[in-house]
N, C-alpha and C positions, 0 to 999 in steps of 0.2 A: 464606421468601424466600431464594433462593440468593445466593451471594456476588457473582456477576457482576451480577445485577440490583441488589443493594444498592449496589455500587460505582458502577454507571451512574446510579442515582438520585441519589446524593450528588454526582456530577459535574454532572449536569443542574441540580441545585439550586444548586450553586456557580457555574456559568457564568451562571445566571439572576440570582443575587444580587450578583455582583461584576463590575464592568466592568474594573477593573485587576487581572487575575488571570493567572497564568502557571504553567507546569510548570517546576520546576527539577530536573534529573535528572543522574545520573552514568551512566545507561543500564544499570543492573543490572536484574535480573529484575522487581522491583517497579515500577521506572520504566518499563520497556518495556510492561508490561500497562496501567499507568496511561495511558501515551501512546496506546496502541492504542484503549482505551476512550474517551479524550478526543477523539481525532481523529474518531471516529464521531459525536460530539455537536457538536463545534466544530472543524471542519477547519482553521480559522485560529488555533487556540490558540497563544499565544506559548510558545516553549520556550527555556530557558536551560541552559547547562552551564558548569561551572567547569573550567578547565584550569590546574592547579597548575604546569605545566611539568615534572612528575615522574611522569607517568602511564606505564603499560606501553605498549609499541608495539601490543600487541593491542587496547588500549582506543582508541588513536588510529585504528587501522584500522577498528574496530567502529563508532566514531562516524561515520566516512565511510559505511560500509555501511548503517547504520540511518537516517542522514539521507537517503540516496537512496531507501531502502525507503519511508519515510514522506513523502518530498518535503518535508522540514522547512526552514523558514526559521529556522535555528538561530542563536542569539546565544551566542557563546563569550566568557566573561569571564575575564580573566587577573589575577593579582596585580600590585601596583604594582612595577615593575622596580627602582626606587630602593630601596624597602623591602627587597625580596628581596636585592639586592646588598649593602646595609648589614648585613643579618642574616647572610648567608654570610661576609662579610668579617670580622665580629666573632666568629662562633661556628663557622664551618666549614660545608661543604655537608651533612655528616651530623650536624648538631647534635642531631637528634631522638634519637639513640642515647645521648646523654650524660646526660640527665635528663628527668623528666616536664615540668619547667618549660620546657626548651628545645624539647621536642616540641610542647608547647602553643603556644609562640611561633611555631614553624614552621607549625602548623595555622592559627593565627590570621592569620599573614601571607599564606599561600598560599590559604587557603580561606574563613575566616570573614569577613575584611574584604571580599573581593570579593563574597561572598554577601550581605552587608549592603547593598552597593551595589545589588544586584539588587532585594531586597525593599523597599528604601527607595522604589521607584517603584510598588509594588504595594499593593493592599488585601488580597490573599490569594495564597497560593502553594500549589501542589500537589506533594506529596511521594510517593515510592514506598516508604516504609519499611513494614515489617510486623513484628508482635509477636514472631514466632518467631525473629527475628534474634539476640536476646540478652535477658538478664534485664532490662537497662535499658529496652529497647524494648518489653517485654511490657506496660508500662502505657500505651503509646501509644493515643490515642483517635482516632476518625475525624475529629474537628474539635478543634483546639487553638488556644490563643493564643500567638503568637510575639512576641518582643521588638518594641518600637516600635509595638505595636498591630496588627500584621499577623496575619491569620488563616491558619492552616496546615491544609490539607486532606490527609488520609491515606486515600485511597479504598480501598487494599488492605491496610489495617492488620490485618484479620482473616484474611488469606490466609496459607497456608504457602508455603515456598519450593517445595515439590514441586507445589503447585497452580499457582503462578505459571509454573514451567517447563513444566508440562503445557499450560497455556493458550497459551504462546508456541509450543510445538511444534504444537498442534492448529490454530493459525491460521497456520502456515507462516511465522512471523516469524524472521528471523535471530537467533541467540542469541550472547551474548558467548562467545568460544571458551575463555576461562579457566575457565568453569564445568565444562567437560569434563575439566579438570585439577585439580578439587577446590578451586579458588579460589571460595569461596562468598560472599565479601564482597570487593569489588575496589576498591582505592583507589590511592594512590601506589605506584610500583614498589618503593621501598626499605622501605615500611611494610606490605606485603601478602605473605602466603605462603599456600600451600595448607593446607587444614584436614586434620588427621590423623584417622585412624580408631583408636579404642581399644576393644578387646574387641567389635568389630563394631558399635559405636555411633558415629555421626558426632558429632564435637565441636561445641560451640556455633558457629554460623555465623561470628560475628565474632571468634572466637579467633585467626584468622589476621591480624588487624589489630593493629599495635603490640604484638606478642606479647611483646616483651622487658619490658613493664611488668607482665606477669602479671595482667592485668585484662581479661577478655573483654568487659566492659561499657563499656570506654573509648570516648569519643566525641571527635570533632574540635572540637565546639562549635557546629555548625550546628543540631542538633536539640534542642529543648526539649520538655518534656511537661507542658503545662498544659491540663487539660480545659476545654472551652468550647463552648457551643452555637453553632450557625451563626447569624450576624446578617446581616441584609440591609444592603447598603451600596451598592447600585446605584440610580441614579436611575430613577424610574418615570415 
């Protein structure tokens, strides 16, 4: 069974099993392939994205481009303004450079809390992560258990970045422009940089994220990795 068929079968099963299901995406390569496959199965699939108010201009432009391409009814979720204001007032706008604890505070305020608001309304959510992104993500399963009992579906977990980008190009889907500048994992503007080449070998994809912590496996807190079988949760 090829990867496209396997991913499509998992998505079909997921849409059949869960009524309260949605894609949550930052519109990176895995998310775009997941979105394209999902729209063929369920054209009205709900789509959410997080706007931390710190994204690169290229990302904002791309969100507009891809929303038009897929004709998305996109729901953008933002962090709590008061919480962000209080955090910045106490710790400064670039607090994430000061310590791991402050970086986690920023991620939690701008990303994790808004994300939890999204999944609190769902039985399952669809992610675009893939195993070759980092050592930490190499253990990701196609179906996992998320906090609060929500099921996490990773339909492209077994794809490589090259396979994802090839699929995007073969299907004439617009691609995030920062990929062409070696940004292989794209997050907030201050926390993302291009991935360097060393001795002809591309560094780990997520090594451009929070690079000052010297931990290429670092996560913001959204993704957990708990293996779990797919359970039916839709009324029959």
